[in-house]
C-alpha positions in Angstrom: 3.3 0.0 15.0 7.0 -0.6 16.5 9.2 -0.4 13.5 8.9 0.9 9.9 10.6 0.4 7.2 12.1 2.8 4.5 9.6 0.9 1.6 6.4 0.9 4.2 7.0 4.8 4.3 7.2 5.5 1.1 4.0 3.1 0.7 2.3 5.4 2.7 3.2 8.9 1.6 2.7 7.2 -2.1 -1.2 7.0 -0.7 -1.1 10.2 0.9 0.2 12.3 -2.2 -3.6 11.2 -3.7 -5.8 10.7 -1.9 -8.4 10.7 -4.4 -6.9 8.0 -6.1 -7.3 4.1 -5.4 -4.4 2.5 -6.4 -3.7 -1.5 -5.8 -0.6 -3.1 -4.8 0.9 -3.6 -7.8 0.8 0.0 -8.8 2.5 1.6 -5.9 5.2 -1.2 -6.3 6.3 -0.3 -10.1 5.9 3.5 -8.3 8.2 3.0 -5.3 10.4 0.5 -6.9 9.7 -2.9 -5.2 8.3 -6.0 -6.2 4.6 -6.7 -6.3 4.8 -9.3 -3.8 6.9 -6.8 -1.5 4.0 -4.4 -1.8 1.4 -6.7 -1.2 2.7 -7.9 2.3 3.3 -4.5 3.3 -0.1 -3.4 2.9 -1.0 -6.4 4.6 1.1 -5.4 7.2 -0.4 -1.7 6.9 -3.9 -2.6 6.7 -3.8 -5.4 9.8 -1.8 -2.5 11.7 -5.0 0.0 10.9 -3.1 2.5 9.1 -4.4 2.1 5.4 -7.8 0.5 4.8 -8.7 -1.1 1.1 -12.0 -2.4 -0.7 -12.2 -5.1 -2.9 -13.2 -4.5 -6.7 -13.7 -7.5 -9.1 -10.5 -9.5 -7.6 -8.2 -7.0 -6.7 -7.7 -5.1 -3.4 -7.5 -1.0 -4.0 -5.8 0.8 -1.1 -6.8 4.3 0.7 
């Protein structure tokens, strides 16, 4: 990972604060105060880089 933005850091820290809980990007966007699309883009980038993992439940994608 080359550069990490402040919002990406908040996203990862939110996941690390509650590792037992699966959350989707919309829930994280409400917690850290960004748009749900911004949160979705961050989650896709972090997943592509192997920093977070996701699982599909129904139509939703949940992250750990």
